[in-house]
N, C-alpha and C positions, 0 to 999 in steps of 0.2 A: 321478666328478667331470659334469654334465650340461654339454653338449654348445654350445658355441655358436647365436646363435641370428637366423633369417633374419627381421627386419622389412618385415612391406609397410602399404601405406593404398590403401587401394581410393578414390581421389579422384573416380567417383563416386557414394560415399553420404558420404564428408568432410563434415560441415558450420564445422567451423572451433570447435568452445569451446575450443580451445584446452587441454584439461585433458590431450591425449599429452606435450607439452613442459611446464606445470605440475608434473607427477609425475613427466618422465624428461627434462630440460631439455638432457641431452647427446646422449641419444637421436632425440630428433624438435623439429623446427621449424613452425611457419611463412611462409606465403612470402606473398607484401605483395598475394595472393588472398583472405589467411586457409586453405590447403589445408595441409593435413599432407600431411610431410616426414620420411622417416626421412634420418639425418646419418650413425650408426653406432650402427647394431644391439645392440656390443656391448658399447658406452661407460656407460652406469648395469647396472645392478645387474638380475637376472635379475631378480629381485619387486617393484622398479621399474616396470620395461616392463612386465611382465604386468598390475601396478596400471593404468597409462597405456593398456592394453588393454580391458581388464576395464571401467571412466571413459571408456569409447568411446559416449560417448549413442545412436552409429547404426552400435553395431558395423562401423567403419569398419580397424580394426589390423587386422592378421594375425598372427601370432610363428610361427616353425616354429622344432624344433632343429633347426638342420643335425645333427648326429652320430647320429640312433633317424627323422630322418625326420615322427615325431611332428609333428603341428599340434596346439599348445598351446590354443591362442586364437582362432577364435570355436571 
């Protein structure tokens, strides 16, 4: 079984296009400034989290498998 995920958003890069909460709404949300924030990195399926990270137009989302330490995205 795959390990849990560590997910972070680089707020210096995030442009707030809202794809992350649209694709993985239990994991991501936008604040009042339209900056993405991680709510719970393991609330959505791994597939949904990866889809959200890959959909970010500026690659602001980093996803790491905590068990293996492998960076899954970018």
